[in-house]
ZAMARGU-4260 file (C-alpha; in steps of 0.2 Angstrom, whole numbers, plus 5000, padded with zeros to 4 digits):
<rodrens>
0) 5214/5025/5251 | 5207/5008/5254 | 5194/5003/5265 | 5197/4983/5270 | 5184/4972/5277
5) 5191/4960/5290 | 5208/4959/5278 | 5199/4960/5262 | 5202/4976/5251 | 5184/4979/5246
10) 5181/4998/5246 | 5191/5012/5239 | 5188/5032/5239 | 5200/5044/5231 | 5204/5062/5237
15) 5196/5069/5219 | 5181/5061/5223 | 5165/5072/5233 | 5152/5057/5229 | 5160/5041/5223
20) 5165/5023/5230 | 5172/5009/5222 | 5167/4994/5231 | 5177/4979/5225 | 5170/4960/5228
25) 5156/4950/5225 | 5139/4957/5233 | 5129/4940/5230 | 5142/4928/5239 | 5140/4921/5257
30) 5156/4926/5261 | 5163/4941/5272 | 5161/4955/5258 | 5142/4953/5259 | 5139/4964/5274
35) 5149/4979/5267 | 5138/4979/5251 | 5123/4979/5262 | 5127/4992/5271 | 5134/5004/5258
40) 5119/5000/5249 | 5109/5009/5266 | 5117/5026/5261 | 5125/5026/5244 | 5115/5021/5225
45) 5124/5008/5214 | 5130/5017/5197 | 5138/5005/5188 | 5141/4986/5190 | 5157/4982/5181
50) 5165/4965/5192 | 5172/4965/5202 | 5170/4985/5204 | 5156/4992/5208 | 5153/5012/5210
55) 5141/5019/5222 | 5137/5037/5223 | 5132/5045/5238 | 5117/5054/5230 | 5104/5064/5240
60) 5091/5053/5238 | 5100/5039/5245 | 5107/5049/5258 | 5089/5055/5264 | 5085/5036/5262
65) 5098/5032/5277 | 5089/5046/5286 | 5073/5039/5286 | 5080/5022/5292 | 5087/5030/5306
70) 5106/5034/5301 | 5113/5051/5305 | 5127/5059/5294 | 5140/5053/5310 | 5134/5036/5308
75) 5139/5036/5289 | 5155/5044/5292 | 5159/5033/5306 | 5156/5018/5295 | 5168/5024/5282
80) 5181/5029/5293 | 5181/5012/5303 | 5189/5004/5288 | 5199/5018/5279 | 5218/5020/5280
85) 5219/5036/5278 | 5205/5050/5282 | 5191/5052/5269 | 5192/5067/5259 | 5185/5083/5266
90) 5172/5087/5251 | 5163/5069/5254 | 5162/5073/5272 | 5154/5091/5270 | 5143/5082/5256
95) 5137/5069/5270 | 5134/5081/5283 | 5125/5095/5272 | 5114/5082/5263 | 5109/5073/5280
100) 5107/5088/5291 | 5095/5096/5281 | 5083/5079/5282 | 5068/5083/5295 | 5071/5103/5297
105) 5059/5106/5283 | 5041/5098/5286 | 5023/5104/5278 | 5008/5105/5291 | 4988/5108/5288
110) 4983/5124/5294 | 4966/5132/5291 | 4965/5139/5273 | 4980/5130/5265 | 4996/5122/5272
115) 5011/5130/5281 | 5031/5126/5278 | 5041/5125/5294 | 5058/5125/5297 | 5075/5132/5306
120) 5076/5150/5303 | 5093/5147/5294 | 5086/5134/5281 | 5071/5144/5278 | 5082/5160/5274
125) 5092/5149/5261 | 5076/5141/5252 | 5069/5160/5250 | 5084/5163/5240 | 5078/5151/5225
130) 5064/5160/5215 | 5056/5144/5211 | 5053/5139/5228 | 5049/5158/5235 | 5035/5159/5223
135) 5024/5146/5233 | 5027/5153/5249 | 5017/5167/5258 | 5023/5177/5273 | 5039/5183/5280
140) 5039/5174/5296 | 5056/5167/5302 | 5052/5149/5305 | 5037/5146/5292 | 5028/5151/5275
145) 5009/5149/5271 | 5009/5137/5254 | 4992/5135/5244 | 4986/5119/5245 | 4986/5114/5226
150) 5005/5121/5226 | 5011/5107/5238 | 5017/5095/5224 | 5026/5109/5215 | 5034/5115/5231
155) 5041/5099/5235 | 5047/5098/5219 | 5057/5113/5218 | 5065/5111/5235 | 5071/5092/5231
160) 5079/5100/5216 | 5089/5112/5224 | 5094/5098/5238 | 5080/5101/5252 | 5071/5088/5258
165) 5054/5089/5266 | 5042/5079/5275 | 5022/5080/5275 | 5019/5069/5290 | 5010/5084/5297
170) 4997/5085/5282 | 4982/5072/5289 | 4977/5059/5281 | 4960/5050/5285 | 4960/5031/5290
175) 4958/5020/5274 | 4943/5008/5271 | 4949/4990/5275 | 4947/4975/5263 | 4950/4959/5266
180) 4963/4951/5252 | 4972/4936/5253 | 4984/4929/5241 | 4979/4912/5231 | 4989/4897/5238
185) 4996/4895/5220 | 5007/4911/5220 | 5023/4908/5228 | 5032/4924/5232 | 5052/4925/5228
190) 5063/4927/5242 | 5066/4945/5233 | 5048/4948/5232 | 5043/4944/5249 | 5059/4955/5255
195) 5052/4971/5245 | 5036/4967/5252 | 5041/4967/5271 | 5053/4982/5267 | 5040/4993/5260
200) 5027/4989/5272 | 5037/4990/5289 | 5041/5009/5286 | 5032/5020/5297 | 5031/5035/5285
205) 5022/5022/5273 | 5028/5026/5255 | 5043/5024/5244 | 5049/5016/5228 | 5054/4998/5224
210) 5065/4995/5209 | 5065/4979/5201 | 5071/4973/5184 | 5059/4970/5171 | 5051/4952/5173
215) 5054/4951/5189 | 5038/4952/5194 | 5033/4968/5199 | 5013/4966/5198 | 5015/4951/5211
220) 5025/4964/5223 | 5012/4976/5221 | 4996/4960/5224 | 5009/4956/5241 | 5008/4972/5245
225) 4992/4976/5246 | 4986/4959/5254 | 4998/4963/5267 | 4990/4980/5271 | 4971/4972/5270
230) 4965/4990/5263 | 4957/4998/5247 | 4968/5002/5232 | 4971/5013/5217 | 4983/5005/5203
235) 4989/5018/5190 | 4997/5011/5175 | 5004/5018/5158 | 4991/5010/5145 | 4977/4997/5145
240) 4988/4982/5141 | 4996/4984/5159 | 4979/4988/5166 | 4972/4972/5159 | 4987/4963/5165
245) 4985/4969/5184 | 4967/4965/5182 | 4969/4947/5177 | 4983/4943/5190 | 4970/4950/5205
250) 4958/4938/5198 | 4968/4924/5197 | 4981/4926/5212 | 4970/4935/5226 | 4950/4930/5233
255) 4944/4946/5225 | 4928/4944/5215 | 4926/4956/5199 | 4912/4965/5209 | 4928/4972/5221
260) 4943/4973/5208 | 4943/4980/5190 | 4948/4993/5178 | 4938/5009/5178 | 4930/5014/5160
265) 4926/5032/5166 | 4905/5027/5170 | 4904/5016/5183 | 4906/5017/5201 | 4924/5015/5207
270) 4929/4998/5215 | 4938/4995/5232 | 4952/4991/5219 | 4952/5001/5205 | 4963/5000/5190
275) 4966/5014/5179 | 4977/5022/5168 | 4986/5040/5169 | 4980/5046/5154 | 4962/5044/5161
280) 4967/5049/5178 | 4972/5066/5169 | 4961/5068/5154 | 4954/5086/5151 | 4941/5095/5143
285) 4945/5109/5131 | 4938/5120/5145 | 4952/5113/5156 | 4941/5103/5166 | 4946/5086/5171
290) 4934/5072/5166 | 4938/5059/5180 | 4950/5065/5193 | 4938/5073/5205 | 4931/5055/5206
295) 4948/5047/5211 | 4950/5062/5223 | 4935/5059/5232 | 4941/5043/5239 | 4953/5042/5251
300) 4962/5025/5247 | 4974/5013/5258 | 4987/5012/5245 | 4991/5020/5228 | 5003/5012/5216
305) 5011/5020/5202 | 5017/5008/5190 | 5032/5012/5179 | 5034/5026/5191 | 5049/5035/5181
310) 5035/5042/5170 | 5028/5052/5185 | 5036/5067/5185 | 5032/5072/5167 | 5020/5087/5167
315) 5006/5078/5163 | 5006/5065/5177 | 5010/5077/5193 | 4991/5079/5195 | 4991/5061/5201
320) 5002/5064/5217 | 4988/5076/5224 | 4977/5059/5227 | 4973/5056/5244 | 4980/5040/5251
325) 4988/5032/5267 | 5002/5026/5257 | 5012/5028/5240 | 5021/5013/5232 | 5031/5016/5215
330) 5035/5002/5204 | 5051/5004/5191 | 5063/4994/5182 | 5072/5010/5174 | 5072/5024/5189
335) 5083/5036/5176 | 5076/5050/5166 | 5085/5059/5152 | 5079/5076/5159 | 5086/5073/5176
340) 5072/5075/5186 | 5073/5057/5195 | 5074/5066/5212 | 5055/5071/5208 | 5051/5053/5213
345) 5057/5055/5230 | 5048/5072/5231 | 5030/5065/5224 | 5031/5046/5231 | 5046/5045/5242
350) 5062/5036/5243 | 5068/5022/5237 | 5064/5007/5250 | 5070/4991/5240 | 5081/4987/5224
355) 5088/4971/5217 | 5100/4969/5203 | 5100/4960/5187 | 5116/4952/5191 | 5109/4943/5205
360) 5093/4937/5198 | 5102/4931/5182 | 5112/4920/5194 | 5099/4914/5205 | 5089/4908/5188
365) 5075/4921/5189 | 5081/4932/5173 | 5089/4926/5156 | 5106/4930/5152 | 5105/4941/5138
370) 5118/4942/5124 | 5119/4962/5116 | 5123/4964/5098 | 5125/4980/5090 | 5123/4978/5071
375) 5132/4993/5060 | 5122/4995/5045 | 5129/5005/5030 | 5117/5016/5019 | 5118/5017/5001
380) 5129/5033/4992 | 5111/5041/4989 | 5105/5039/5005 | 5120/5045/5012 | 5121/5059/5001
385) 5102/5064/5007 | 5107/5061/5024 | 5120/5073/5025 | 5109/5088/5016 | 5097/5086/5028
390) 5093/5097/5042 | 5097/5090/5061 | 5081/5084/5065 | 5077/5075/5050 | 5094/5068/5050
395) 5089/5057/5064 | 5074/5052/5055 | 5084/5046/5039 | 5098/5036/5051 | 5082/5028/5057
400) 5073/5024/5041 | 5089/5015/5034 | 5082/5003/5020 | 5097/4993/5021 | 5090/4989/5039
405) 5076/4978/5030 | 5087/4966/5024 | 5096/4965/5041 | 5080/4961/5050 | 5075/4948/5037
410) 5090/4939/5039 | 5090/4939/5060 | 5071/4931/5057 | 5078/4917/5046 | 5092/4916/5060
415) 5080/4913/5073 | 5067/4904/5063 | 5061/4894/5082 | 5062/4908/5091 | 5048/4921/5097
420) 5054/4939/5090 | 5048/4956/5094 | 5054/4971/5082 | 5052/4986/5090 | 5055/5005/5082
425) 5050/5022/5084 | 5043/5028/5066 | 5028/5020/5061 | 5031/5021/5044 | 5045/5011/5043
430) 5037/4998/5056 | 5023/4996/5041 | 5037/4993/5028 | 5043/4978/5039 | 5028/4971/5045
435) 5024/4971/5026 | 5040/4962/5021 | 5038/4949/5034 | 5019/4947/5033 | 5018/4948/5051
440) 5006/4960/5062 | 5012/4977/5068 | 5004/4986/5082 | 5006/5005/5085 | 4996/5016/5097
445) 4982/5018/5084 | 4980/4999/5085 | 4963/4996/5094 | 4963/4990/5111 | 4954/4974/5107
450) 4964/4970/5094 | 4981/4973/5103 | 4977/4962/5117 | 4973/4948/5103 | 4988/4949/5094
455) 4999/4948/5112 | 4987/4932/5116 | 4993/4925/5099 | 5011/4928/5102 | 5009/4921/5118
460) 5002/4905/5113 | 5015/4903/5099 | 5002/4905/5085 | 5012/4922/5079 | 5031/4921/5078
465) 5037/4939/5074 | 5028/4954/5081 | 5032/4974/5076 | 5029/4984/5089 | 5029/5003/5091
470) 5035/5013/5106 | 5021/5004/5115 | 5034/4989/5118 | 5044/5002/5129 | 5031/4998/5147
475) 5020/4985/5153 | 5020/4973/5139 | 5018/4956/5145 | 5025/4944/5132 | 5038/4931/5143
480) 5038/4919/5128 | 5049/4932/5118 | 5066/4926/5117 | 5073/4938/5103 | 5072/4956/5101
485) 5078/4966/5087 | 5077/4986/5088 | 5078/4994/5071 | 5077/5014/5079 | 5074/5022/5096
490) 5069/5038/5103 | 5085/5048/5100 | 5097/5044/5116 | 5085/5038/5129 | 5092/5025/5140
495) 5076/5020/5148 | 5070/5016/5132 | 5084/5004/5129 | 5082/4994/5146 | 5065/4994/5144
500) 5066/4985/5127 | 5079/4973/5133 | 5066/4969/5147 | 5056/4960/5135 | 5067/4947/5134
505) 5074/4945/5150 | 5060/4931/5158 | 5071/4915/5160 | 5071/4903/5146 | 5081/4890/5137
510) 5097/4896/5127 | 5092/4914/5135 | 5089/4930/5125 | 5096/4938/5111 | 5093/4958/5107
515) 5098/4966/5092 | 5101/4985/5091 | 5102/4992/5072 | 5113/5006/5070 | 5116/5017/5054
520) 5135/5019/5053 | 5143/5036/5051 | 5127/5045/5057 | 5122/5052/5073 | 5112/5037/5077
525) 5131/5028/5081 | 5131/5042/5096 | 5113/5040/5103 | 5116/5023/5102 | 5131/5024/5114
530) 5121/5035/5126 | 5106/5024/5124 | 5117/5007/5128 | 5126/5016/5143 | 5113/5011/5156
535) 5113/4993/5153 | 5132/4994/5152 | 5133/5001/5169 | 5121/4987/5174 | 5134/4973/5168
540) 5129/4971/5150 | 5140/4971/5135 | 5137/4973/5116 | 5146/4965/5104 | 5146/4972/5089
545) 5146/4965/5070 | 5142/4971/5053 | 5126/4969/5042 | 5136/4958/5031 | 5140/4948/5044
550) 5123/4946/5050 | 5118/4942/5032 | 5131/4928/5028 | 5127/4918/5045 | 5147/4924/5047
555) 5151/4927/5064 | 5139/4927/5078 | 5137/4909/5086 | 5121/4902/5092 | 5126/4900/5110
560) 5126/4915/5123 | 5142/4924/5125 | 5149/4940/5136 | 5163/4950/5132 | 5174/4960/5143
565) 5170/4979/5144 | 5186/4982/5136 | 5181/4976/5121 | 5164/4988/5120 | 5167/5003/5110
570) 5164/5020/5116 | 5158/5016/5134 | 5168/5026/5146 | 5157/5036/5159 | 5167/5048/5169
575) 5167/5037/5184 | 5167/5020/5175 | 5185/5015/5180 | 5195/5019/5195 | 5210/5032/5194
580) 5226/5026/5202 | 5228/5029/5220
</rodrens>
């Protein structure tokens, strides 16, 4: 079946698909195709970018998001039917009605002694059938159940996992303290940053997630949001480097002074705008008592910002969702998790309220065009024999620590002798060998904060040309002048890590960026590499493949930026990446 927009075939739906839409056209054009992309984006989430084909999924989170924006199941189905040449699949209509029909029925209310979950008798009976939900519920009333206050987050997560959205607007929140914040005239918000802020601030329920690519200025969006709300704020970040970056931005681009904004060291009084790490927020003594959490909970914040919000659902970070605040803002470049718990972000923070894709920002010049290259590195006979005899867990380490990669890294550094190069990996012992061979600094989680910040500054200023980083490179590392990234190993098949590392070279620069990932051939690293690269391929990137010999001999990769059709990319064929024949 084909859906048409003013005579142009732009949307296809196939009978065997319950949740997927194939949209054809140019979403960034000024033609009549663009309004359809905007409308579909309200209730469906873009999953794959394969110009001119774009795959959208009718996920729970996106359909619930449409409900928050005032859409009903009838609105979605009517919109699709309007341009269909044949009826929509029955399964798709049922999925839309079931998902959206549940929205708004379940609500949490504050009552004496705890919290109460209320809903229709039919829905309450359904949720009680799930053991992981029922264990948080007390009482057998048909329309309600009592919930312990400390179980609110766990209950919301369990409900979302089974496709039951719950609203907690019945839980009382005190009005936050006002704070006069003004952006500095030198800070000029880009159009998409301004749109993201307006979309978030304009929401009645006040919470949600903004997704922007690495290098698109998520920190600036956070500053702009707080300035628009004129209230106190708590900024939660993944590491100390990110905390310093936020503090620098506040002091440089707003009217706030060091007495009003700063990084919490765990001893001084909290400031109107406080920046802290997830680790400090949830730090505990051996007795189980939290060091600092009580200090943060005692304050009713106007806005809590969750930087790199995709990290939040981890068990260590769930406690942060208990903070008292009027609004929650999640920021992320890679809202994807290998454990399938992305729906937890909806429960803990809110729905996705704004997203912009890399292809648009690249076309507008805000991001670099990046060449992605997979370098296939052979192992020596002795190393391969050792690899084949090793247990499964050790096989990954043996493939990652392939000594032949050292020569390839050295050759790539010679090839890009005028570039600013980041070398990233998972295992520190191998990274130390890289650092020694190249005579360059190496930073990991054990490196003191002061040294890390010092080396970052030297790299930004061009005094250091090559920098070796462990997994600390995965999130919140602000090195905008990096134009070459070399990945020697990764955390198994983490798509999130792949995207974050590529993000290190997305800042715009002459000639674009280069992203190399080194893979030991005939090992399980080939399989995990395909899975890691899947997220980027679905976002419109493509990997060329070359051998280590080609790199060492300077044989096959030209210096100019180039992209290749996905048909030439080996092994990347997700289930719904190619539309079936109608």
